[in-house]
N, C-alpha and C positions, 0 to 999 in steps of 0.2 A: 504493500500500500504506500509506503513512504517513497519507494522508487518511482511509483506512478506520479505522486505529487511533485517530486523533484523534476521528472520528465515534463510535466505540464508547465511548471514554472520556467524551465529552460526553453521550452518551445515558445512560450509567450515572450520572453526576453529576445529570443532570436527573431520572432515576428516583428517586434517593435524596432529592432535594429535595421532589419531589411526594409521596413516601411519608411523609416527616417532617411535611409540612403537613397531609395529609388523613388519615393513619392514625397518630396519636401513640401512643406507648407507653402501656401500662397503668400506672396509678399504683400504687406500692407503699406500703403503710402502714408507717411507720417509728416506732420508739419515741423517747423523749426523747434518747437518746445516738446516734440515727441508725441503729441496727440494725433489721433486719426483725423485725416482731412475729409470730413463729410458733415454737412450741416443738415439737421432735421427741420423740415418745414411742415406746417399744418395745412391740411386741405380745408379750405374755407367752407365747403359744403358739408362733408361728413365728419370733420374735425379729427381725422386720422393723421398721424405723423408719418411722413415718408422721407427717405433720404433725398436730399436736394437733387443729386445726380440722376435719380430714378423717377423724379416727379414729372408729370405731364404739365407742360407750361402753356398757358393760354393767355392772350391779351384780350381783355374784355373792357370796353369803355375806356381805353387808353391806359389801363392798369394791368400789370402782369400778375397772374395768379399761378400757384403751383397746386396740382391736384394729384390724388392717388391713382386715378384712372380716367380714361376718356369718358366713361359713363358719368362720373361725378362732375366733370367739366361741363358736359352737355346739360345736366340737370341744373347746375349753378347758373349757366348762361341763360337757360330758358326762364328761370325764376328772376334773375337779375334784369333780363330784358323786358319782363312783363310789368 
């Protein structure tokens, strides 16, 4: 039984080493102070927060808004225009 546990532990350690060598983590872009560069913006329609780089941007009435999806943008535009 102890041999089996030792084998399992060694197999797990070997797996982690192989994974670290062949599949390195993705690089994260960091700012000058070391913080991650991405700002969260709030959707004005559903109040959901989304990363600024992934937000759907629409200009409505001369003002630019950031939305979580095209559906929220359309709903907001129809209500704002009415």
